[in-house]
C-alpha positions in Angstrom: 2.1 -26.4 10.8 -0.1 -23.6 12.1 -3.6 -23.1 11.3 -5.3 -20.2 11.8 -8.9 -19.6 10.9 -9.1 -19.2 7.6 -10.4 -15.9 5.8 -14.5 -15.8 5.8 -14.0 -15.2 1.8 -12.1 -18.7 1.4 -14.8 -21.2 -0.6 -13.2 -24.4 -0.1 -15.0 -26.8 2.0 -11.9 -28.3 4.0 -11.2 -24.8 5.0 -14.5 -24.0 6.0 -14.1 -27.8 8.1 -11.0 -26.4 9.7 -12.4 -23.1 10.7 -15.9 -24.8 12.0 -13.4 -27.2 14.3 -11.5 -24.5 15.6 -14.9 -22.4 16.3 -16.7 -25.3 18.2 -13.3 -25.9 20.2 -12.8 -22.2 21.1 -9.4 -22.3 19.6 -7.7 -19.5 18.2 -5.5 -21.9 15.7 -4.3 -25.3 15.8 -0.9 -26.5 16.1 0.7 -29.4 14.3 3.6 -31.1 14.5 5.2 -34.6 12.9 8.1 -36.2 13.8 9.9 -39.1 11.3 10.8 -41.9 13.1 14.6 -42.1 13.4 15.8 -42.8 10.1 12.8 -42.4 8.0 11.3 -39.3 6.6 7.7 -38.2 6.8 5.0 -39.6 3.6 2.2 -36.9 4.4 -0.9 -38.7 4.1 -4.2 -37.0 2.2 -5.4 -35.2 5.6 -2.4 -33.4 6.3 -1.4 -32.5 2.7 -4.6 -30.9 2.8 -3.9 -29.0 6.1 -0.7 -28.0 4.6 -2.6 -26.5 1.8 -4.9 -24.9 4.6 -1.7 -24.0 6.4 0.1 -22.3 4.0 -2.9 -19.9 3.3 -4.1 -19.6 6.5 -0.8 -19.9 8.8 2.5 -21.2 8.4 4.3 -24.4 6.8 7.7 -25.1 8.8 9.5 -28.4 7.8 13.2 -29.1 9.3 15.3 -31.6 7.4 18.9 -32.6 6.7 20.6 -32.1 3.6 23.4 -34.5 1.7 25.9 -33.1 3.7 23.6 -33.8 7.3 23.5 -30.1 8.1 19.8 -29.0 9.1 17.5 -27.2 6.6 14.7 -25.4 7.2 11.8 -24.3 5.0 9.0 -21.9 5.4 6.2 -20.3 3.7 7.0 -17.3 5.7 10.6 -17.4 3.6 9.2 -18.6 0.3 5.6 -16.4 0.3 3.3 -17.3 -2.9 3.7 -13.5 -5.2 1.7 -12.5 -7.8 2.5 -9.7 -10.0 0.1 -8.4 -12.5 0.1 -5.0 -14.5 -2.9 -3.4 -15.6 -3.7 0.7 -17.6 -4.5 3.1 -15.4 -6.5 4.6 -18.3 -8.6 2.2 -18.6 -9.3 0.8 -15.1 -9.2 1.7 -11.5 -6.8 0.3 -9.5 -8.5 -1.4 -6.9 -10.5 -2.9 -10.2 -7.3 -4.9 -11.5 -6.5 -5.7 -8.0 -9.7 -7.5 -7.1 -9.4 -9.1 -11.2 -5.7 -10.1 -10.5 -7.0 -11.6 -7.0 -10.2 -13.8 -8.0 -8.0 -15.2 -10.9 -5.2 -16.4 -8.2 -7.7 -17.7 -5.6 -9.5 -19.6 -8.5 -6.0 -21.1 -9.6 -5.3 -22.4 -6.0 -8.6 -24.0 -5.6 -8.2 -26.0 -8.7 -4.6 -27.1 -7.4 -4.1 -30.7 -6.7 -2.4 -31.4 -3.4 0.8 -32.5 -3.8 1.8 -36.0 -2.8 
């Protein structure tokens, strides 16, 4: 996981804690690497899951592992970004107003999502 300071418009308390922690240490970003013990799989705890959620929006998360045939597989938030589409009527609203409304709804939906385990 690579975490950069969260955007100032993010309202999540944990994101603010991460930002404060980076700032207090004069850090540009935080890199976290977890490696499973041989023959085991990672079981992220709540804090690691929360950090991954922050990194998903303010950095990147990369996972590497083996598939059923033993081939190395890598997944990244860079390869699978969050995409949101919307339609608006240009006769009824400005594009910037529509964009703001969609962005606000999207941020609210992200803040309501539980951390997956």
